[in-house]
C-alpha positions in Angstrom: 20.3 1.5 315.8 19.5 1.3 312.1 21.7 -0.9 309.7 24.2 1.6 308.3 24.4 3.8 311.3 27.3 4.2 313.8 26.7 5.8 317.3 23.7 7.6 316.2 25.5 8.9 312.8 25.0 7.6 309.4 28.0 6.0 307.9 29.5 7.7 305.0 28.5 5.6 301.5 31.6 3.3 299.9 33.7 5.4 297.5 32.7 4.6 294.0 34.4 1.8 292.3 37.1 2.8 289.8 38.3 0.6 286.7 41.3 -1.9 287.4 43.4 -3.1 284.7 44.0 -6.5 287.0 40.5 -7.6 287.9 36.6 -7.1 287.3 35.4 -3.3 287.0 32.5 -3.6 289.6 30.7 -0.2 288.5 26.8 0.1 288.3 25.6 -0.5 285.1 22.9 1.6 282.7 19.3 1.2 283.6 16.7 -0.8 281.9 15.6 0.8 278.6 12.3 1.0 276.3 14.3 -0.3 273.3 17.5 -2.1 273.3 20.8 -0.9 271.5 24.0 -2.4 270.3 27.2 -2.4 272.0 29.2 0.8 271.4 31.8 -1.4 269.8 29.5 -3.2 267.6 27.8 -0.9 265.0 27.3 -2.6 261.7 25.6 -0.4 259.2 24.1 -0.4 255.8 25.8 1.5 253.0 23.1 4.0 251.4 23.4 5.3 248.0 21.0 7.3 246.2 18.5 9.8 247.3 14.8 9.2 246.4 15.7 6.4 244.4 18.4 4.4 245.7 19.5 1.2 247.5 21.6 0.4 250.8 23.6 -2.8 251.2 23.3 -5.6 254.3 26.8 -6.0 255.8 27.1 -9.4 255.4 30.5 -9.8 256.9 29.4 -8.7 260.1 26.7 -11.0 260.6 26.6 -14.5 262.1 23.7 -17.5 261.9 21.6 -16.5 259.0 18.9 -14.2 260.1 19.4 -10.5 259.2 18.4 -8.0 261.5 15.5 -5.9 260.4 17.1 -2.7 260.5 20.1 -4.0 258.4 17.8 -5.7 255.7 18.8 -4.3 252.3 16.8 -1.6 250.4 16.0 -0.6 247.1 13.3 2.1 246.4 12.4 3.7 243.3 10.4 6.6 244.5 11.6 6.8 248.4 10.0 5.3 251.4 6.2 6.3 251.8 4.8 7.4 255.2 1.4 5.4 255.3 -1.0 5.4 257.9 -1.9 1.7 258.5 -5.5 2.9 259.6 -6.2 4.0 256.5 -4.4 1.3 254.0 -6.1 -1.4 252.5 -5.6 -4.2 249.6 -7.8 -4.1 246.9 -8.1 -7.6 245.1 -10.3 -7.3 242.1 -10.3 -8.4 238.4 -11.1 -12.1 237.7 -12.7 -12.8 241.1 -16.3 -13.2 242.1 -16.3 -10.9 245.0 -14.0 -7.6 244.7 -12.7 -6.7 248.1 -11.0 -4.4 250.2 -8.9 -5.7 252.9 -7.7 -3.7 255.6 -4.6 -4.5 258.0 -6.7 -5.2 260.8 -8.9 -7.6 258.8 -5.9 -9.2 257.3 -4.8 -10.2 260.6 -7.8 -12.3 261.2 -7.1 -14.6 258.6 -5.0 -17.5 259.3 -1.4 -16.7 259.5 1.7 -18.5 258.7 5.5 -17.7 259.7 8.5 -18.7 257.3 11.9 -17.9 257.1 12.9 -16.8 253.5 15.5 -14.6 251.8 15.0 -11.6 249.2 17.5 -10.8 246.9 17.5 -7.9 244.7 17.9 -8.9 240.7 20.9 -6.7 240.4 22.6 -8.2 243.7 26.4 -8.6 242.5 26.6 -5.9 239.7 29.4 -4.4 241.2 31.4 -7.5 241.2 30.4 -8.6 237.8 31.3 -5.0 235.8 35.1 -5.0 235.2 37.1 -2.1 236.6 39.7 0.1 234.7 42.2 -2.9 235.1 39.5 -5.4 233.1 39.1 -7.2 236.5 36.7 -6.8 239.1 38.2 -4.5 242.0 40.0 -6.4 244.6 39.0 -3.9 247.2 35.3 -5.1 247.3 33.9 -6.4 250.6 31.0 -9.1 250.9 28.6 -6.1 251.6 29.5 -4.4 248.1 29.7 -8.2 246.4 26.4 -9.3 247.8 24.9 -7.0 249.9 21.6 -6.9 248.3 20.3 -10.2 249.8 19.0 -10.6 253.3 17.0 -13.3 255.1 14.2 -12.8 257.7 11.4 -14.8 259.5 8.0 -13.4 257.7 4.6 -13.4 259.1 1.4 -13.2 257.4 -1.3 -15.0 255.2 -1.0 -17.3 252.2 -2.0 -15.4 249.2 -4.2 -18.4 248.1 -6.1 -18.1 251.1 -7.0 -14.7 250.3 -7.9 -15.7 246.7 -9.9 -18.6 247.8 -12.1 -15.6 250.0 -12.6 -13.6 247.2 -13.4 -16.1 244.6 -10.3 -16.4 241.9 -11.8 -17.4 238.7 -10.5 -20.2 237.0 -9.8 -18.4 233.7 -7.2 -16.2 235.9 -3.5 -16.8 234.7 -1.7 -13.8 236.1 -2.1 -11.3 238.6 -0.7 -7.8 238.9 1.0 -6.9 242.1 0.7 -2.7 242.8 2.6 -1.0 245.6 1.8 2.3 247.5 5.0 4.4 246.7 5.0 7.5 244.3 5.7 5.6 241.2 3.2 3.0 241.9 5.8 0.1 241.5 3.8 -3.0 239.8 4.7 -6.4 238.5 2.9 -9.3 236.5 3.0 -12.8 238.5 2.0 -15.8 237.2 -1.3 -17.3 239.3 0.9 -20.7 240.2 3.1 -18.6 242.5 0.0 -17.2 244.3 -1.1 -20.9 244.8 2.1 -22.1 245.9 3.8 -20.3 248.4 3.1 -16.4 248.1 2.3 -14.7 251.6 1.3 -11.3 251.8 3.1 -10.2 255.1 2.8 -7.6 257.8 5.6 -8.8 260.2 9.3 -9.3 260.3 11.5 -11.1 262.3 8.6 -10.7 265.2 7.8 -6.9 264.9 5.7 -5.1 262.1 7.3 -4.3 258.9 9.7 -1.4 259.0 8.5 1.6 256.3 11.5 0.7 254.2 10.3 -2.8 253.9 6.9 -2.2 253.0 4.8 -1.3 255.8 1.8 -1.8 256.6 2.1 -5.0 254.3 4.1 -6.4 251.5 4.1 -9.2 249.0 6.8 -12.1 249.6 7.3 -14.4 246.5 10.0 -16.9 248.3 12.8 -17.5 245.9 11.9 -14.8 243.5 13.9 -11.5 242.6 13.2 -8.8 245.1 11.5 -6.5 242.6 8.4 -8.6 242.4 8.3 -8.9 246.1 6.2 -5.7 246.0 6.2 -3.3 248.8 3.5 -1.1 250.3 1.2 -3.4 248.9 -2.3 -1.9 247.6 -3.8 -3.6 244.8 -3.9 -7.4 243.2 -5.6 -7.4 240.0 -6.2 -10.8 238.5 -5.9 -11.2 234.7 -5.4 -13.5 231.6 -2.0 -12.2 230.7 0.8 -10.2 232.1 0.4 -6.5 232.2 3.8 -5.7 230.6 4.5 -2.9 232.8 7.9 -0.6 232.6 9.5 -2.5 235.8 9.3 -5.9 233.4 9.9 -4.1 230.0 12.3 -1.1 230.3 14.1 -2.7 233.7 14.2 -6.2 235.2 14.6 -7.7 231.8 18.2 -9.4 231.3 19.8 -8.7 228.0 22.0 -11.7 226.7 24.8 -11.7 224.6 23.2 -12.8 221.4 21.0 -9.8 221.2 17.8 -11.3 222.9 16.7 -10.8 226.5 15.2 -13.1 229.0 11.9 -11.8 230.4 10.1 -12.9 233.7 13.2 -14.6 234.7 11.9 -14.7 238.4 13.7 -17.6 240.3 16.9 -16.6 241.8 19.9 -19.1 241.0 21.9 -20.8 243.5 25.0 -18.7 244.7 27.3 -18.8 248.0 29.8 -16.1 249.3 32.6 -16.4 252.0 31.8 -13.7 254.4 35.0 -14.5 256.6 37.9 -14.3 256.0 37.3 -11.6 253.4 38.3 -7.9 252.7 39.4 -5.9 254.6 40.4 -8.6 257.3 44.2 -9.6 257.8 44.7 -12.9 259.2 47.4 -14.9 260.9 48.6 -18.5 260.5 47.1 -21.6 261.9 43.5 -22.9 262.1 40.3 -20.7 261.5 37.0 -21.4 260.0 35.9 -20.4 256.6 32.6 -19.1 256.9 30.0 -17.9 254.6 26.3 -18.2 253.1 24.4 -20.0 250.5 21.3 -19.7 249.0 18.9 -20.9 246.2 15.3 -19.7 244.8 14.5 -22.9 243.6 14.6 -24.9 247.3 17.5 -26.2 249.9 21.0 -25.8 249.5 22.3 -29.5 249.4 25.8 -28.8 249.4 28.5 -26.1 249.8 32.2 -26.8 248.6 35.3 -24.9 249.4 38.7 -24.6 248.1 41.7 -23.4 249.7 44.0 -23.8 246.7 42.7 -21.7 244.1 40.0 -24.4 243.0 42.5 -27.5 242.4 40.9 -29.4 245.1 37.4 -28.8 246.6 36.3 -29.8 250.2 32.5 -30.4 251.4 31.8 -27.7 253.8 29.3 -28.1 256.9 25.8 -27.0 256.6 24.6 -25.2 259.8 21.0 -26.8 260.7 18.3 -26.2 259.9 18.8 -26.1 256.4 15.6 -24.1 255.0 14.0 -23.9 251.3 14.4 -20.6 250.0 16.5 -19.5 252.9 20.1 -18.4 253.7 22.0 -21.5 254.7 25.4 -20.9 257.0 28.3 -23.0 256.0 31.7 -23.6 257.9 34.9 -25.2 257.0 37.9 -25.6 259.2 41.3 -24.3 257.5 44.4 -24.4 258.8 46.5 -21.6 256.8 50.5 -22.0 256.8 51.0 -18.6 255.5 51.3 -19.2 251.8 49.5 -17.1 249.1 46.3 -18.6 248.1 42.8 -18.0 246.8 39.9 -19.7 248.8 36.7 -20.1 246.9 33.1 -21.4 247.5 30.8 -23.2 245.5 27.0 -24.0 245.9 24.6 -26.8 244.7 21.0 -26.8 245.5 18.6 -29.8 245.8 17.7 -29.5 241.8 21.4 -30.3 241.2 21.9 -26.8 240.0 25.7 -25.9 240.4 26.9 -22.4 240.9 29.0 -21.7 237.9 32.3 -19.6 237.2 32.2 -16.3 236.1 33.7 -17.5 232.7 31.0 -20.0 232.5 28.2 -17.2 233.3 29.9 -14.9 230.6 29.7 -17.6 228.0 26.1 -17.9 228.3 25.0 -14.4 229.4 27.3 -11.9 228.0 29.1 -9.2 229.6 26.2 -6.8 229.1 23.7 -8.7 231.3 22.1 -6.7 233.7 20.5 -8.9 236.4 21.0 -12.3 238.3 24.6 -12.6 239.1 25.9 -15.6 240.7 29.1 -16.8 239.8 31.6 -18.3 242.0 33.7 -16.0 243.8 36.6 -16.0 246.3 39.3 -14.0 248.1 43.0 -13.8 247.7 44.8 -14.4 250.7 48.4 -12.5 250.7 51.5 -14.0 252.7 51.1 -11.2 255.1 47.6 -12.0 255.8 46.0 -9.4 254.2 43.0 -10.3 252.1 41.4 -9.1 248.8 38.4 -10.0 246.6 39.0 -12.6 243.5 36.4 -12.2 241.0 38.2 -13.8 237.9 37.1 -17.2 238.1 
C-alpha cells in the first residue's frame, strides 16, 4: 500500500488553509521569479515632471541606510533618454593626446576597475524650497522628496579616468577636457584636468548591475562631489584642450547669478548639506521616544559632524553618524528624541571635514541673493505641531 492510500483508495487532499486572525497563516507562497519585486505595501516612487526635458525626484523619506535603489535614483534630462546599442557605442578620447583612441564598452571593461560609493546631486536640488510662495515663505507642505530629492547615493563600478588618459598619452599642456554625452542635445561640460587625474571615473555599473538607461547606459562620467550636470551621461567623447569650451551648459545655464550682479561660473563642488527625513511631512507622530533620522553629504569629503536641534535652534546635540562614513557620499545620522507633545521645530546642521558648516537660509541669502539658481544648501527643518502633524520649516 502506498503512502497516502487507504484500503486501495487514495486519500483526499487536506483542505486549503484559510487566513486566520488568531494565528499564523499557512498558505502556499508565490513561486520563484526571474526578477524580484517590492512588497505590495511598499511602493516608493520618483516624482517625474516634464516630458522630453524634465526631472524626477528620489523619495528620500521612504529609504533607509544610504544606498539609493537604482530604479529610484533621481533623473534630470535635457533631451530625453536615448536608446543606445551598447555593441555599437564607443568612447572617443582625442585632442591633446599622443594616441587618439576609440574605446568600446567591451574594451573599457578590460581595464583595471574600481568600485566606489558616491552621491550625485543636481546643482538645482532644493529650488522648490528656496523660492518663496505667495505667503513669502517656503511652502509648509513640501516633503523631503520635494526639498532635496535630486540627490542619490550609489555604488559605482568603472575605470579611473586617469588610467584611460595614461593609455592614450595625455599631453602635459592639457589643462581642461570636454565631456560630451550621446543624447540628442549632445550635452557637454568643460572639466579641469586635475579632476581627471584625481578621482574621476568612467562607469558602466551601478549598485551591482549595468547602468540603467536614465542613468547613462552604457557608460557615463562620474565626478565625485561635483554638480550632477558635469557627470555626463551616455558618454561618447572626451577631448583634451588648454581652456574651457564655454558650452551653453556652462554659460547660459549652470552659472549662478549673485545678488551683486555678477555670477559664479564653474562652481563644481557641492557644499555640505543635511536633511531630516523622519519625522517629516506628511507624517503624524505620537508622544514619546523616537529617532530623528536623516542624510548628510558634502562634495569636499567626509561629513565630520551633524547636529540636531529639537527646540527651534536654541540648543544643539551631536547626532550619531552611522558607519562607515565615506568621502563624498551620503551619511545617515540619527538622534533619539523624547517628544513631550509641545509644538517645536526640529533642525539639522552638517559640518564636513574641511570645517565648512551648513548655513542658515538667511546667511546664504546674504551671500548669494534671492535670485541664485543653483547650489542651495541651507539648514532646513520641520515644525511639529501639538497634534503631532509635521510641516516643512524653511525660514531659518
